[in-house]
N, C-alpha and C positions, 0 to 999 in steps of 0.2 A: 873835474867831475868826480862824484863819489856817490855811494849808496846812502840814502837818507832813511833813518829808522824813526819810528814814532814811539811815544810812551804807550804801554799796553792798557789804554783806557777802556777798550772793548776787546772781546775775543778776536775780532777781525784785525784790529789795529796791532795786536800782538804779533801777527805774522805778516804784516804789510810793510813793504819797502818801496821806495821810488828813487829814481835817479835825480840827483841834485840839479837844480836849474841855475846854479851860480854861473855857468858858462854862457847863458843866454843874455843877449844885450838888447833885445827888442821884443815887445810883447805881441804886437799886431803885425800881420804880413803886409807886403806891398799889394794893394788892391788890384793893380793892373797885372800882377803876376799870379793871379788866382783864377780858378774856374769853379763853377758849381759842380758838386758831386751828386749824381743821382743815386738814390738808394734802391737797390735791386732785390735785396733779400734773398740772394742766391737763385733767382728765377731768370729764365731765358726770355726771348721775345714773345713766346706764347703763354707765359705765365707759369710754366712748369718749374718745379724746384730741381735744379741740376747740381747745386752745391748745398748740402744740408748744413744745418746749425748756423745759419747766418740770418741776421735781421735785427732791426732796432739800432741802438747805438747812438752816440752823440752826433749831432749834425756838424759837418765839417766841409771845408772847401779844399779843392786840389791846388797844390802849388805847381806852377810851370817850371820844371827844373831843366836846365840846359846841360844835357849829357854830351854834347858835341864840342862846345866852346870854340866856335869858328871865328871868333875875333882874334886872328893870329897876330902875334908880335905887338899887341897893344897891352900895356901894363894896366891892370885893374886893381882897385883898392877894395879891400874887404870892409864893407860898411857896417855889417851886423852879422851876428850869429843867431839863428832863429830855430824855434821848435817846429817840426812838421808832424801833424797828427797822422799822416798817411804812411810814414816810414819810421824806421828805428834810428836812423842817422840824423844829425843836425844839418841844417842848411846854412850856407854862407851867401849873403847878399853882396854881389859885386857891382861896383860902379866904374864904368869905363871913361876914358878921357872925353869922348863925345857925348857923355850924359846917359848912355844906355845902361840899364840895370838888368841883372839876371841872377837867378838862383843857381847855385851848384851844390853838390854834396860836399859838406865841410870835411876837411881832413883833420885828424887829431892834432891838437896843439896849434891849429890855425887861429890867429888872433885878429881882432879888429884893428885896422890900420896897416896890416900886412899888404905888401904889393906882390901880386902873382901874375903869371903870364902863361899863355898858350902859344905854342909855335910848332911848325913842322921842321925846324932846324934844332941844333943842339943849343940848349940854354942851361942856366944854372940848375943844379940838382938841389931844389929847394921845396919844402913842403907846400903843396898847392899848385906848383908849376906842372904844366902838361906838355908832353912831347912824345915823339915816336919811341917805340921800344928799343930800336937799334942804338939810341943815344943814352939810354939809361944804364948806369953802372950795375954790375952784377951784385947780387945780395941786397939790393934796395927793395923796400916794401912799396908796392904800388896798388892803386885801386881804380875803379871806373874805367875798365879796359875794353877796347873795341875788339870785336872778332873779325870785322871787315873794315878796311880803311874808310873813314868818313861816315860810317853808319851810326856812330855814337856809342858810348860806353854801356856795356850790359853785364860785365863781370865784376864782382866784388863791390857791391853798392850798399850793403846793409851794415849796421853798426858794428864797429870793431874788426871788420874784415880787411884782409890784406893779402896780396899775392907777391911771391918772391920771384925775382928775375934770376934764373939759374945759368943761362947761357944764351948767346946769340951766335948762330952759325948759319951761313948761307942765307936763305930767304926768310928764315923763321927765328923767333925767340922762344926759348924753353922756359915755361912758367910753372911754378908749383902753386896749385890752388889751395884755398883754405880747407878743402875736403881731403887733401893729400894727393889729389890727381895731378899728374904731370902731363902737360900738353903743349903742343906747338901752336904759336900764333904768329901771323905775318908781322915782320919787324916794322912795317910801315904804320901799324895800328898805334893809335895814341893811348896814353895812360897817364894818370895823375900820380905825382909823387906823394907818398905818405900812406898811413893807415886811415881807414874811415873813422870818423868821430864817434863819440859815445860808446866806448868799448865796454862800459859797465852795464849795458842794456840787458845782457843775458843773465845778470845776477838779481834782477828784480823779481820779487814775489808779489803776486797780486793780492793775496791775503783773503779775498772774499769773492763770491760769485758776481757781485754787482759790478766790479771793475771789468770783468770780461764782458758783461752785458753792455757797458758803456762803449766797449770797442766793437760792438756789433756781433759778438760771438754768443750763440745760444747754447744751452746745456746739451751735453752728449750723453746719452744713456747707453750702458753696456749691453751688448747683444745677449749675454747670458742672463741678464736681469729681465728679459722680455719673455713673452709667451712664444711657443713654437710656431704659431701662425704669423708672428711678426719678425722673427729672425732665426736663421739656422742654428744659432747657439742657444736659443730659448728653451724653456721647459726644465724639468728636473726638480729635485727637492733640495732645499737649503742652498749651501754654497757649493754647488756641484761644478765639476769641470765642464768644458764645452762638449765633451763626449764624442769627439771625432778626431781622426788622425791629423788634420790640419785646420787652421783657422779659416773661416769663410767670411766674405762680405755679406751684406744684406741680400745680395742677389745671387749668392751661392758660389762666387768665384774665390780663388785663392786670395788670402788677405795679406800674408807675410812672405817676404823673400821672392816676390814676383818681379821679374825684370821687365821694366817698362820701356827701355831704350830699344829702338829698332836694331836688329842684328846687322843690317847692311847699311847703316847710316853713313852718309858721305864723310862725316868728320871723324869716323873711327880711326882713320890713319893718322890723325893729328894727336891722338891720345897715346902717350908712351906708357903711362902707368895709371891703372884704374883707381878710382877713389876708394877710401877705406869703407868696407861694407859694415853696416850696423844692422843687427837683427834683434827684435824684441822677443821675449819669451812669453808664451801664452800658457796660463795655468787653467 
């Protein structure tokens, strides 16, 4: 995979880039492994907008992805590498000996024809294989990790993500997350070997507003560009600052540096080192 650039035939084309689709081997998904996706436009059950700046976008279907891989000790063949419009990573279509097919998140460098397996015992350390953390060697990159045994993978599922196994002691494995956080996870939890596919996804430039609209993202207006009746940052003359000691949301609450994690959350004891904090500057 690589970033594909275009000739600057228009101002938008000059700044547009896409991820090459040379790694994809199939154009249309398995119909039995898809579901209809209802467009909500950021609204809840009563029709009120609870998430702003959403709506429209290209029509698409949901892919049923297997995050558990419960067909243990059965070798599966990678039949195809496919595009998923609902996520940044590629999908791999697996075919099992009994004819069952399923989608999984494709690992980087996973190829069509590869044979991979999921097991609760120790198996080969091979890209795409899935096994408990206690059997994975230290320093190996993994993804699609469970937090509770049998619950399915929920950690490191987006494009290019990967988690490092640092140690296995007692009942827990020590993992270093993509954010820099170091936490403990039960060693019985399953994880897949390798880095998530499509690592160049973060280098894409959309180039024009229309591509964001195709993804269902509507324009976002700055608060300081509004009137005082519409936003706390509104009003003033010219390119004025926000005129207050700290940034506020539309509803007057702190906008930056707010801790949203519960101070007494049960999993705090599992986190050895907090993630790297990032803070934006407001002018």
